[in-house]
SEDREN-778493 format. One record per residue (C-alpha): residue in three letters; z, y, x. Coordinates in pm, whole numbers, plus 50000, padded with zeros to 5 digits. Each point is the difference from the previous one (the first is absolute). Layout:
# residues N
+------+-------+-------+-------+
| resn |     w |     v |     u |
+------+-------+-------+-------+
|  ALA |     Z |     Y |     X |
...
+------+-------+-------+-------+
***
This chain:
# residues 547
+------+-------+-------+-------+
| resn |     w |     v |     u |
+------+-------+-------+-------+
|  MET | 91349 | 40146 | 28429 |
|  LYS | 50149 | 49664 | 49912 |
|  PRO | 50355 | 50010 | 49861 |
|  HIS | 50273 | 49885 | 50238 |
|  ILE | 50162 | 49670 | 49900 |
|  PRO | 50365 | 49975 | 50104 |
|  LEU | 50067 | 49716 | 50243 |
|  PHE | 50260 | 49835 | 49777 |
|  LEU | 49748 | 49980 | 49714 |
|  LEU | 49738 | 49849 | 50229 |
|  LEU | 50246 | 49735 | 50119 |
|  ALA | 50102 | 49928 | 49644 |
|  THR | 49641 | 49912 | 49914 |
|  LEU | 49940 | 49790 | 50310 |
|  LEU | 50318 | 49793 | 49998 |
|  PRO | 49922 | 49809 | 49678 |
|  LEU | 49659 | 49908 | 50143 |
|  ALA | 50164 | 49867 | 50314 |
|  ALA | 50249 | 49803 | 49794 |
|  GLU | 49716 | 49838 | 49808 |
|  THR | 49826 | 49876 | 50316 |
|  LYS | 50036 | 49623 | 49996 |
|  LYS | 50063 | 49802 | 50317 |
|  ASN | 49727 | 49762 | 50110 |
|  ILE | 50094 | 49640 | 50083 |
|  LEU | 49864 | 49803 | 50296 |
|  LEU | 50128 | 49642 | 49999 |
|  ILE | 49928 | 49802 | 50317 |
|  ALA | 50065 | 49628 | 49944 |
|  ILE | 49981 | 49759 | 50294 |
|  ASP | 49970 | 49623 | 49973 |
|  ASP | 50258 | 49789 | 50190 |
|  LEU | 50125 | 50290 | 50214 |
|  LYS | 50363 | 49961 | 50099 |
|  PRO | 50196 | 50278 | 50175 |
|  ASN | 49844 | 49914 | 50339 |
|  ILE | 49926 | 50370 | 50033 |
|  GLY | 50086 | 50255 | 50266 |
|  ALA | 50179 | 50224 | 49751 |
|  TYR | 50220 | 49704 | 49905 |
|  GLY | 50107 | 49949 | 50361 |
|  ASP | 49757 | 49729 | 50109 |
|  PRO | 49946 | 50071 | 50373 |
|  ILE | 49675 | 49798 | 50009 |
|  ALA | 49813 | 50130 | 49695 |
|  LYS | 49728 | 50261 | 50050 |
|  THR | 50002 | 50174 | 49662 |
|  PRO | 49973 | 50375 | 50069 |
|  ASN | 49864 | 50091 | 49657 |
|  ILE | 50265 | 49827 | 49794 |
|  ASP | 50250 | 50152 | 50243 |
|  ARG | 49875 | 50352 | 49929 |
|  LEU | 50016 | 49936 | 49626 |
|  ALA | 50363 | 49896 | 50048 |
|  ALA | 50053 | 50324 | 50190 |
|  ARG | 49889 | 50187 | 49688 |
|  GLY | 50226 | 49825 | 49751 |
|  LEU | 50278 | 49751 | 49938 |
|  ARG | 50002 | 49651 | 50152 |
|  PHE | 50184 | 49733 | 49801 |
|  ASP | 50162 | 49757 | 50243 |
|  SER | 50131 | 49763 | 49732 |
|  ALA | 49707 | 49964 | 49762 |
|  TYR | 49909 | 49663 | 49850 |
|  THR | 49722 | 49837 | 49805 |
|  ASN | 50086 | 49831 | 49671 |
|  GLN | 49806 | 49687 | 50097 |
|  ALA | 49840 | 49910 | 50331 |
|  LEU | 49655 | 49922 | 49860 |
|  CYS | 49701 | 50230 | 49950 |
|  SER | 49943 | 50001 | 49625 |
|  PRO | 50361 | 49998 | 49872 |
|  SER | 50103 | 50271 | 50248 |
|  ARG | 49717 | 50223 | 49880 |
|  ASN | 50076 | 49928 | 49635 |
|  ALA | 50356 | 50120 | 50068 |
|  LEU | 49878 | 50321 | 50162 |
|  MET | 49748 | 50085 | 49729 |
|  THR | 50198 | 49901 | 49692 |
|  GLY | 50352 | 50080 | 50120 |
|  VAL | 50106 | 49654 | 49881 |
|  ARG | 50131 | 49718 | 50222 |
|  PRO | 49816 | 49666 | 50023 |
|  GLY | 50293 | 49813 | 49847 |
|  SER | 49978 | 50217 | 49689 |
|  LEU | 49624 | 49958 | 49971 |
|  GLY | 50013 | 49627 | 50071 |
|  ILE | 49708 | 50026 | 50243 |
|  TYR | 50048 | 49868 | 50353 |
|  ASP | 49649 | 49884 | 50089 |
|  LEU | 49672 | 50158 | 50110 |
|  ALA | 49782 | 49893 | 49708 |
|  THR | 50182 | 50132 | 49694 |
|  ASN | 49921 | 50356 | 49898 |
|  PHE | 50302 | 50212 | 49910 |
|  ARG | 49847 | 50091 | 49661 |
|  LYS | 50061 | 49642 | 49885 |
|  ALA | 50372 | 50076 | 50013 |
|  ALA | 49990 | 50372 | 49924 |
|  PRO | 49684 | 50085 | 49802 |
|  ASP | 50140 | 50338 | 49893 |
|  ALA | 50135 | 50110 | 50337 |
|  ILE | 49915 | 50354 | 50108 |
|  THR | 49942 | 49969 | 50373 |
|  LEU | 50092 | 50264 | 50256 |
|  PRO | 49649 | 50148 | 50037 |
|  GLN | 49937 | 49956 | 49627 |
|  HIS | 50300 | 50225 | 49927 |
|  PHE | 49862 | 50261 | 50236 |
|  ILE | 49659 | 49982 | 49828 |
|  ARG | 50174 | 50069 | 49668 |
|  ASN | 50146 | 50311 | 50158 |
|  GLY | 49677 | 50153 | 50122 |
|  TYR | 49938 | 49821 | 50330 |
|  ARG | 49685 | 49833 | 50129 |
|  ALA | 50103 | 49657 | 50136 |
|  GLU | 49781 | 49807 | 50243 |
|  ASN | 50053 | 49690 | 50212 |
|  LEU | 49843 | 49867 | 50317 |
|  GLY | 50050 | 49673 | 50181 |
|  LYS | 50292 | 49782 | 49896 |
|  ILE | 50242 | 50146 | 49749 |
|  TYR | 50021 | 49726 | 49739 |
|  HIS | 49935 | 49647 | 50123 |
|  VAL | 49639 | 49919 | 49914 |
|  GLY | 49901 | 49638 | 50058 |
|  GLN | 50119 | 49643 | 49934 |
|  GLY | 49911 | 50061 | 49636 |
|  ASN | 50180 | 50338 | 49978 |
|  GLN | 49828 | 50332 | 49940 |
|  ASP | 50043 | 50376 | 50019 |
|  ASP | 50151 | 50198 | 49711 |
|  ALA | 49739 | 50237 | 49858 |
|  ALA | 50257 | 50190 | 49792 |
|  SER | 50175 | 50115 | 50318 |
|  TRP | 49706 | 50202 | 50132 |
|  SER | 49780 | 50290 | 49897 |
|  VAL | 49697 | 49838 | 50164 |
|  PRO | 49922 | 49634 | 50079 |
|  ARG | 50135 | 49846 | 50318 |
|  ALA | 49773 | 50064 | 50297 |
|  GLN | 49812 | 49699 | 50133 |
|  LEU | 49986 | 50026 | 50379 |
|  PRO | 49839 | 49686 | 50141 |
|  ALA | 50070 | 49921 | 50363 |
|  GLN | 50000 | 49690 | 50213 |
|  THR | 50330 | 49847 | 50101 |
|  TYR | 49875 | 49897 | 50344 |
|  ALA | 49761 | 50176 | 50237 |
|  LEU | 49942 | 49690 | 50215 |
|  GLU | 49819 | 49694 | 49866 |
|  ALA | 50224 | 49762 | 50196 |
|  ASN | 50304 | 50117 | 49802 |
|  ARG | 49852 | 49959 | 49653 |
|  PRO | 50083 | 49707 | 49771 |
|  PRO | 49806 | 49677 | 50039 |
|  GLN | 49661 | 50007 | 49831 |
|  SER | 50112 | 49728 | 49762 |
|  ALA | 50287 | 50217 | 49878 |
|  ARG | 49767 | 50294 | 49942 |
|  GLN | 49753 | 49788 | 49808 |
|  ASN | 50276 | 49860 | 49780 |
|  GLN | 50154 | 50345 | 49948 |
|  ASP | 50322 | 49853 | 50128 |
|  PRO | 50188 | 50280 | 50182 |
|  LEU | 50348 | 49862 | 49931 |
|  ARG | 49924 | 49658 | 50137 |
|  ASN | 49824 | 50085 | 50326 |
|  ARG | 50034 | 50356 | 50115 |
|  GLY | 49871 | 50136 | 50328 |
|  ALA | 50204 | 50080 | 50311 |
|  ALA | 50348 | 50147 | 49970 |
|  THR | 49917 | 50283 | 50243 |
|  GLU | 49702 | 50199 | 50124 |
|  SER | 49958 | 50259 | 50276 |
|  ALA | 49646 | 50138 | 49993 |
|  ASP | 49853 | 50304 | 50173 |
|  VAL | 49892 | 50169 | 49677 |
|  THR | 50052 | 50327 | 49815 |
|  ASP | 50283 | 50050 | 49752 |
|  ASP | 49770 | 49992 | 49699 |
|  THR | 49882 | 49649 | 50085 |
|  TYR | 50306 | 49875 | 49812 |
|  ILE | 50115 | 50084 | 49649 |
|  ASP | 50285 | 50236 | 50090 |
|  GLY | 49763 | 50233 | 50183 |
|  LYS | 49784 | 50015 | 49688 |
|  ILE | 50306 | 50065 | 49784 |
|  ALA | 50100 | 50294 | 50220 |
|  ASP | 49647 | 50143 | 49989 |
|  GLU | 49994 | 49976 | 49620 |
|  ALA | 50349 | 50154 | 49974 |
|  ILE | 49872 | 50298 | 50198 |
|  ARG | 49709 | 50041 | 49756 |
|  ARG | 50235 | 49977 | 49702 |
|  LEU | 50231 | 50267 | 50145 |
|  GLU | 49706 | 50229 | 50067 |
|  ALA | 49887 | 49954 | 49639 |
|  ALA | 50353 | 50061 | 49873 |
|  LYS | 50010 | 50328 | 50191 |
|  GLN | 49705 | 50119 | 49793 |
|  ARG | 50171 | 49919 | 49670 |
|  GLU | 50224 | 50304 | 49978 |
|  GLY | 50266 | 49963 | 49734 |
|  THR | 49985 | 49619 | 49985 |
|  PRO | 50280 | 49833 | 50198 |
|  PHE | 49924 | 49663 | 50153 |
|  PHE | 50176 | 49667 | 50034 |
|  LEU | 49815 | 49821 | 50279 |
|  ALA | 50118 | 49646 | 50078 |
|  THR | 49862 | 49874 | 50330 |
|  GLY | 50073 | 49636 | 50085 |
|  PHE | 49941 | 49880 | 50356 |
|  ILE | 49957 | 49629 | 50068 |
|  ARG | 50117 | 49948 | 50357 |
|  PRO | 50223 | 49869 | 50144 |
|  HIS | 49951 | 49727 | 49738 |
|  LEU | 49850 | 49682 | 50146 |
|  PRO | 49761 | 49960 | 50168 |
|  PHE | 50115 | 50238 | 50273 |
|  VAL | 49665 | 50163 | 50068 |
|  ALA | 49959 | 50338 | 50169 |
|  PRO | 49762 | 50173 | 50239 |
|  LYS | 50067 | 49913 | 50362 |
|  LYS | 50131 | 50348 | 50085 |
|  TYR | 50308 | 49934 | 49786 |
|  TRP | 50065 | 49668 | 50171 |
|  ASP | 49975 | 50186 | 50329 |
|  LEU | 50298 | 50216 | 49904 |
|  TYR | 50227 | 49700 | 50066 |
|  ASP | 50078 | 49786 | 50305 |
|  ARG | 50051 | 49648 | 49866 |
|  SER | 50207 | 49905 | 50305 |
|  LYS | 50264 | 50249 | 49884 |
|  LEU | 50022 | 49866 | 49644 |
|  LYS | 50292 | 49773 | 49918 |
|  LEU | 50037 | 49734 | 49737 |
|  PRO | 50305 | 50008 | 49769 |
|  GLU | 50336 | 49886 | 50132 |
|  LEU | 50060 | 49775 | 49697 |
|  ARG | 49714 | 49773 | 49896 |
|  LYS | 50168 | 49763 | 49756 |
|  PRO | 50126 | 50032 | 49642 |
|  PRO | 50358 | 50112 | 49939 |
|  GLU | 50254 | 49724 | 50049 |
|  GLY | 50123 | 49869 | 49665 |
|  ALA | 49730 | 50162 | 49786 |
|  PRO | 49896 | 49797 | 49692 |
|  ALA | 49670 | 49815 | 50002 |
|  ALA | 49844 | 50240 | 49748 |
|  ALA | 50033 | 50283 | 50250 |
|  HIS | 49777 | 49830 | 50261 |
|  ARG | 49631 | 50080 | 49988 |
|  PRO | 49699 | 49837 | 50167 |
|  ASN | 49757 | 50233 | 50175 |
|  GLY | 49730 | 49926 | 49745 |
|  GLU | 49823 | 50337 | 50017 |
|  LEU | 49949 | 49985 | 50375 |
|  ALA | 49902 | 49632 | 49986 |
|  ALA | 49688 | 50093 | 49801 |
|  TYR | 49842 | 50158 | 50312 |
|  LYS | 49780 | 49781 | 50213 |
|  ASP | 50184 | 50059 | 50330 |
|  THR | 50354 | 49978 | 49858 |
|  LYS | 49988 | 49680 | 49794 |
|  ASP | 50313 | 49888 | 50186 |
|  ALA | 50185 | 50306 | 49872 |
|  ASN | 50342 | 49831 | 50010 |
|  SER | 49971 | 49900 | 50366 |
|  LEU | 49812 | 50278 | 50176 |
|  SER | 50012 | 50032 | 50378 |
|  ASP | 50174 | 50305 | 50146 |
|  GLU | 49663 | 50119 | 50126 |
|  LYS | 49853 | 49994 | 49650 |
|  GLN | 50304 | 50171 | 49854 |
|  LEU | 49970 | 50281 | 50256 |
|  GLU | 49634 | 50039 | 49905 |
|  LEU | 50102 | 50035 | 49634 |
|  LEU | 50272 | 50248 | 50088 |
|  HIS | 49750 | 50201 | 50205 |
|  GLY | 49754 | 49987 | 49709 |
|  TYR | 50259 | 50122 | 49750 |
|  TYR | 50083 | 50305 | 50212 |
|  ALA | 49630 | 50072 | 50065 |
|  ALA | 49918 | 49979 | 49629 |
|  ALA | 50292 | 50230 | 49916 |
|  SER | 49878 | 50255 | 50256 |
|  TYR | 49649 | 49979 | 49855 |
|  THR | 50128 | 50080 | 49652 |
|  ASP | 50220 | 50275 | 50142 |
|  ALA | 49687 | 50165 | 50143 |
|  GLN | 49833 | 49990 | 49656 |
|  ILE | 50308 | 50159 | 49844 |
|  GLY | 49973 | 50272 | 50264 |
|  LYS | 49646 | 50084 | 49883 |
|  VAL | 50123 | 50040 | 49642 |
|  LEU | 50295 | 50220 | 50104 |
|  ASP | 49770 | 50212 | 50217 |
|  THR | 49776 | 50059 | 49698 |
|  LEU | 50296 | 50094 | 49784 |
|  ASP | 50093 | 50263 | 50259 |
|  ARG | 49641 | 50121 | 50057 |
|  LEU | 49947 | 50059 | 49629 |
|  GLY | 50326 | 50190 | 49961 |
|  LEU | 50137 | 49740 | 49757 |
|  ALA | 50305 | 49887 | 50196 |
|  GLU | 50239 | 50266 | 49873 |
|  ASN | 49940 | 49902 | 49639 |
|  THR | 49978 | 49623 | 50041 |
|  ILE | 50279 | 49743 | 49987 |
|  VAL | 49914 | 49723 | 50246 |
|  ILE | 50152 | 49653 | 49972 |
|  LEU | 49958 | 49720 | 50251 |
|  TRP | 50107 | 49660 | 49867 |
|  GLY | 49971 | 49648 | 50135 |
|  ASP | 49972 | 49736 | 49727 |
|  HIS | 50236 | 49763 | 50186 |
|  GLY | 50098 | 49893 | 50349 |
|  TRP | 49871 | 49705 | 50202 |
|  HIS | 50155 | 49732 | 50220 |
|  LEU | 49862 | 50015 | 50355 |
|  GLY | 50136 | 49666 | 50116 |
|  ASP | 50364 | 50072 | 49915 |
|  HIS | 50163 | 49704 | 49823 |
|  GLY | 49685 | 49812 | 50101 |
|  TYR | 49803 | 50179 | 49728 |
|  TRP | 49665 | 50179 | 50012 |
|  GLY | 49954 | 50169 | 49665 |
|  LYS | 50200 | 50137 | 49709 |
|  PHE | 50124 | 49803 | 49694 |
|  THR | 50374 | 50012 | 50090 |
|  ASN | 50308 | 50201 | 49907 |
|  TYR | 50090 | 50059 | 50364 |
|  GLU | 50021 | 50341 | 50163 |
|  GLN | 49675 | 49982 | 50193 |
|  ALA | 49802 | 49924 | 49683 |
|  THR | 50175 | 50238 | 49760 |
|  ARG | 50066 | 50319 | 50201 |
|  ILE | 49715 | 50248 | 49979 |
|  PRO | 49890 | 50332 | 50149 |
|  PHE | 50042 | 50277 | 49744 |
|  ILE | 49941 | 50368 | 50075 |
|  ILE | 49983 | 50292 | 49755 |
|  ALA | 49884 | 50344 | 50109 |
|  ALA | 50055 | 50240 | 49710 |
|  PRO | 49938 | 50364 | 50103 |
|  GLY | 50289 | 50222 | 49903 |
|  VAL | 50226 | 49704 | 49927 |
|  THR | 50027 | 49773 | 50303 |
|  LYS | 50131 | 50126 | 50332 |
|  PRO | 49741 | 49930 | 50272 |
|  GLY | 50094 | 49716 | 50233 |
|  SER | 50296 | 49881 | 49793 |
|  HIS | 50108 | 49641 | 49940 |
|  THR | 50243 | 49819 | 49775 |
|  ALA | 50194 | 49675 | 49986 |
|  ALA | 50000 | 50014 | 49618 |
|  LEU | 49876 | 49681 | 49835 |
|  ALA | 49664 | 50030 | 49825 |
|  GLN | 49756 | 49757 | 49838 |
|  SER | 49639 | 50004 | 49884 |
|  VAL | 50076 | 50055 | 49631 |
|  ASP | 50166 | 50331 | 50093 |
|  LEU | 49674 | 50177 | 50085 |
|  TYR | 49886 | 50038 | 49638 |
|  PRO | 50303 | 50200 | 49874 |
|  THR | 50016 | 50188 | 50332 |
|  LEU | 49644 | 50132 | 49972 |
|  VAL | 50045 | 50083 | 49632 |
|  GLU | 50298 | 50220 | 50087 |
|  LEU | 49836 | 50156 | 50305 |
|  ALA | 49692 | 50092 | 49798 |
|  GLY | 50207 | 50138 | 49714 |
|  LEU | 49850 | 49761 | 49746 |
|  PRO | 50174 | 49872 | 49687 |
|  ALA | 50144 | 49650 | 50016 |
|  PRO | 49747 | 49738 | 49889 |
|  GLN | 50051 | 49821 | 49670 |
|  THR | 49893 | 49663 | 50135 |
|  SER | 50078 | 49640 | 49922 |
|  PRO | 50167 | 49837 | 50186 |
|  SER | 50218 | 50294 | 50104 |
|  LEU | 50012 | 50112 | 50361 |
|  GLU | 50257 | 49808 | 50207 |
|  GLY | 50007 | 50219 | 50310 |
|  LYS | 50198 | 50315 | 50070 |
|  SER | 49873 | 50338 | 50113 |
|  LEU | 50054 | 50054 | 50372 |
|  VAL | 49979 | 50379 | 49969 |
|  PRO | 50376 | 50039 | 50071 |
|  VAL | 49941 | 49821 | 50332 |
|  LEU | 49689 | 50206 | 50076 |
|  LYS | 50209 | 50313 | 49962 |
|  ASP | 50303 | 49861 | 50184 |
|  PRO | 49939 | 49697 | 50228 |
|  ALA | 50374 | 49926 | 49998 |
|  ALA | 49989 | 49934 | 49624 |
|  THR | 49959 | 49654 | 49844 |
|  VAL | 49867 | 49883 | 49665 |
|  HIS | 50039 | 49621 | 50045 |
|  GLU | 50296 | 49781 | 50083 |
|  HIS | 49756 | 49709 | 50034 |
|  VAL | 49633 | 49913 | 49948 |
|  LEU | 49832 | 49682 | 49879 |
|  GLN | 49731 | 49771 | 50137 |
|  VAL | 49869 | 49671 | 49863 |
|  VAL | 49801 | 49702 | 50127 |
|  PRO | 49908 | 49679 | 49811 |
|  HIS | 49981 | 49662 | 50173 |
|  GLN | 50020 | 49633 | 49904 |
|  GLY | 50054 | 50080 | 49632 |
|  GLN | 50289 | 50235 | 50076 |
|  ILE | 50036 | 50377 | 50011 |
|  GLY | 50176 | 50152 | 50299 |
|  ARG | 50156 | 50331 | 49896 |
|  SER | 50110 | 50208 | 50298 |
|  LEU | 50259 | 50277 | 49971 |
|  ARG | 49989 | 50229 | 50306 |
|  THR | 50290 | 50237 | 50055 |
|  ALA | 50042 | 50236 | 50294 |
|  THR | 50165 | 49720 | 50202 |
|  HIS | 49932 | 49661 | 49836 |
|  ARG | 49744 | 49788 | 49821 |
|  LEU | 50083 | 49743 | 49733 |
|  VAL | 49723 | 49766 | 49883 |
|  GLU | 50044 | 49786 | 49690 |
|  TRP | 49765 | 49703 | 49961 |
|  LYS | 49970 | 49833 | 49660 |
|  LYS | 49753 | 49909 | 49727 |
|  PRO | 49932 | 50285 | 49756 |
|  GLY | 50244 | 49989 | 49710 |
|  SER | 50221 | 49737 | 50160 |
|  SER | 50375 | 50062 | 49989 |
|  ASP | 50102 | 49754 | 50270 |
|  GLY | 49888 | 49843 | 50324 |
|  ALA | 49939 | 50330 | 50180 |
|  GLN | 49990 | 50009 | 50381 |
|  PHE | 50081 | 50309 | 50203 |
|  GLU | 49922 | 50173 | 50324 |
|  LEU | 50218 | 50275 | 50148 |
|  TYR | 49921 | 50210 | 50307 |
|  ASP | 50204 | 50270 | 50172 |
|  TYR | 49768 | 50247 | 50173 |
|  ALA | 50276 | 50181 | 50183 |
|  LYS | 50099 | 49679 | 50182 |
|  ASP | 49683 | 49789 | 49975 |
|  PRO | 49687 | 50219 | 49971 |
|  LEU | 49770 | 49707 | 50086 |
|  GLU | 50126 | 49786 | 49709 |
|  THR | 50090 | 49708 | 50223 |
|  ARG | 50245 | 49836 | 49759 |
|  ASN | 50058 | 49977 | 49626 |
|  LEU | 50360 | 50112 | 49937 |
|  ALA | 50015 | 49914 | 49630 |
|  GLY | 50218 | 49692 | 50053 |
|  GLU | 50249 | 50191 | 50216 |
|  GLN | 50038 | 50326 | 49806 |
|  LYS | 50026 | 49882 | 49640 |
|  GLU | 50202 | 50300 | 49885 |
|  LEU | 49726 | 50240 | 50113 |
|  VAL | 49737 | 49776 | 49840 |
|  GLU | 50182 | 50027 | 49666 |
|  THR | 50027 | 50377 | 50032 |
|  LEU | 49629 | 50037 | 50070 |
|  ARG | 49914 | 49749 | 49726 |
|  GLY | 50169 | 50236 | 49758 |
|  LYS | 49774 | 50282 | 50115 |
|  LEU | 49695 | 49774 | 49974 |
|  ALA | 50104 | 49914 | 49644 |
|  SER | 49957 | 50367 | 49907 |
|  TYR | 49624 | 49944 | 50019 |
|  PRO | 49806 | 49818 | 49728 |
|  GLU | 49931 | 49634 | 50067 |
|  ALA | 49668 | 49942 | 50176 |
|  LYS | 49734 | 49880 | 49760 |
|  PRO | 49794 | 49689 | 50074 |
|  GLN | 49641 | 50059 | 50109 |
|  ILE | 49797 | 50080 | 49691 |
|  ALA | 49733 | 49747 | 49914 |
|  ALA | 49641 | 50084 | 50083 |
|  PRO | 49731 | 49916 | 49744 |
|  ALA | 49905 | 49635 | 50041 |
|  PRO | 49641 | 49979 | 50131 |
|  GLN | 49765 | 49708 | 49947 |
|  ARG | 50038 | 49790 | 50312 |
|  GLN | 49909 | 49675 | 50158 |
|  GLY | 50240 | 49729 | 49892 |
|  GLN | 50107 | 50171 | 49677 |
|  GLY | 50125 | 49737 | 49759 |
|  GLN | 50085 | 49760 | 50282 |
|  ASP | 50348 | 49888 | 50097 |
|  ARG | 50095 | 50286 | 50232 |
|  ALA | 50257 | 49793 | 50188 |
|  LYS | 49740 | 49733 | 50077 |
|  LEU | 49747 | 50265 | 50097 |
|  PHE | 50257 | 50153 | 50235 |
|  ALA | 50061 | 49662 | 50164 |
|  SER | 49627 | 49945 | 50049 |
|  LYS | 49965 | 50335 | 50176 |
|  ASP | 50318 | 49964 | 50208 |
|  LYS | 49824 | 49804 | 50276 |
|  ASN | 50291 | 50001 | 50244 |
|  ALA | 50255 | 49925 | 49725 |
|  ASP | 50232 | 50282 | 50107 |
|  GLY | 50065 | 50118 | 49644 |
|  LYS | 49803 | 50324 | 50029 |
|  LEU | 49640 | 50117 | 50008 |
|  SER | 49852 | 50219 | 50267 |
|  ARG | 49700 | 50218 | 49919 |
|  GLU | 49777 | 49745 | 50168 |
|  GLU | 50134 | 49715 | 49784 |
|  PHE | 49975 | 50204 | 49682 |
|  LEU | 49645 | 50120 | 50066 |
|  ALA | 49863 | 49661 | 50106 |
|  ASN | 49714 | 49895 | 49770 |
|  GLN | 50029 | 50313 | 49788 |
|  ARG | 49653 | 50110 | 49899 |
|  ASP | 50068 | 50351 | 49877 |
|  GLY | 50092 | 50164 | 50335 |
|  GLU | 50134 | 50348 | 49934 |
|  ALA | 50137 | 49911 | 49657 |
|  ALA | 50198 | 49716 | 50159 |
|  LEU | 50150 | 50249 | 50245 |
|  GLY | 50109 | 50213 | 49709 |
|  ARG | 50169 | 49700 | 49840 |
|  PHE | 50183 | 49920 | 50323 |
|  SER | 50137 | 50357 | 50014 |
|  ARG | 50111 | 49986 | 49636 |
|  PHE | 50167 | 49662 | 50042 |
|  ASP | 50172 | 50111 | 50324 |
|  LYS | 50270 | 50198 | 49822 |
|  ASP | 50210 | 50070 | 50312 |
|  GLY | 49703 | 50092 | 50219 |
|  ASP | 50084 | 49761 | 50285 |
|  ALA | 49650 | 49845 | 50021 |
|  ILE | 50139 | 49660 | 49892 |
|  LEU | 50002 | 49843 | 49652 |
|  THR | 50304 | 49796 | 49907 |
|  LYS | 49961 | 49724 | 49745 |
|  GLU | 50189 | 50214 | 49750 |
|  GLU | 49761 | 50291 | 50050 |
|  PHE | 49694 | 49776 | 49967 |
|  VAL | 50116 | 49810 | 49694 |
|  SER | 50137 | 50305 | 49814 |
|  ALA | 49669 | 50182 | 50060 |
|  GLY | 49833 | 49748 | 49768 |
|  LYS | 50230 | 50057 | 49709 |
+------+-------+-------+-------+
***
């Protein structure tokens, strides 16, 4: 007869084992997704899977990117350091050039016993940039897929032959009667399911799975069934389709990204019909990605992993859908900087809760470290975010009085301070002590940012400037290694003039790439020279690139 073990002794042996069980991490990153989501109150969006994730956790209603551009926003998330502190605002420069000794978010988890894997788009890979091998336990998965299902929508043959995707892209939208796995996000979801199934078999090894979905990034491609979810006749274009009155010139952005597509070359003067097509495409692409997220969440539930997995949904930045006349990101305005951000942490977050507390991308790193019970990382540079765990436990709590965004343009840095009610933007050259221009917006009275109030409310501008001064000065963009290039050793100013065929003082991609013989390498140079990412080279950018 086996001896009887008292219940309290049995519990005493089991409780330490339970305490040692580490939480898994599932990070879902989505490219260019703004809060046009059902759970965020959008009456048009069909996003049932993101909605059910929100019903499991905490929805942040006032979350912001640290820069409205793919690579810098992801650098901020993964390093916990803002773009202005790294001095990287472009797509081409890898964050290790500024922070070679940084311990990234997944790297810290690896050092604490986790297996870290990534699928799809987590870091920005392309335009000369690359993935970060130190961040992952296994190499990044290569999941080839065609951008377009229909031949008519693909780039011109000449562009494909010249490997020239930035100069002549295909159509801006596509609705094709195809299966989900025709496009890349369907393949990412399928691979995420396989990775979760494999993780289930690795008992005792917690996972950090970062899954990065591409849509609704341009082009807005999705299977026809997702387009069919929406009636275009019921879609409405924005009420305000011009820049804020009184905003400085540096704040205005051309629609360079959209202009690269073959059916939207006139991106700054699109017809209402074309704009409605784009709006329809954005919603369809978001619904397509939502369906892929649903497959991943279903697998998490089916495998019995949900109760021990912290799930984060994060959009890298917002996107202008015609408001202010913009189609794209690259601004400090609300539609480009506000992001969807949901954290479902079993045992910590109250299901279906939401908060008005300010949050920003750099906060995720310290938040996950605390949630997982890990020691603070000894990394350089130091983390600049704050743990949001107090807000996860009590949605009425706050950890930030204000959060910071940044955008470079025309040789200046626009630093944006967002409080619960206002936004102050300071435009000036890095390191300059004078000549700054300001924007001020009051979201309680003017949520559409119709007018710059900086000239009328100078006392408030000075108060907010004092708060902005509490942050370190934004660094200039760090210099990329100078490649061997056509025209090296020539007078760069004269070379600029020879390329500037319409004498407008700036170079488009087409002008820059004319007569270049090295195709893809020339595209990489354009991205490196284009420090503010607006698809235009100023004379200053072109000439300084040769130094």
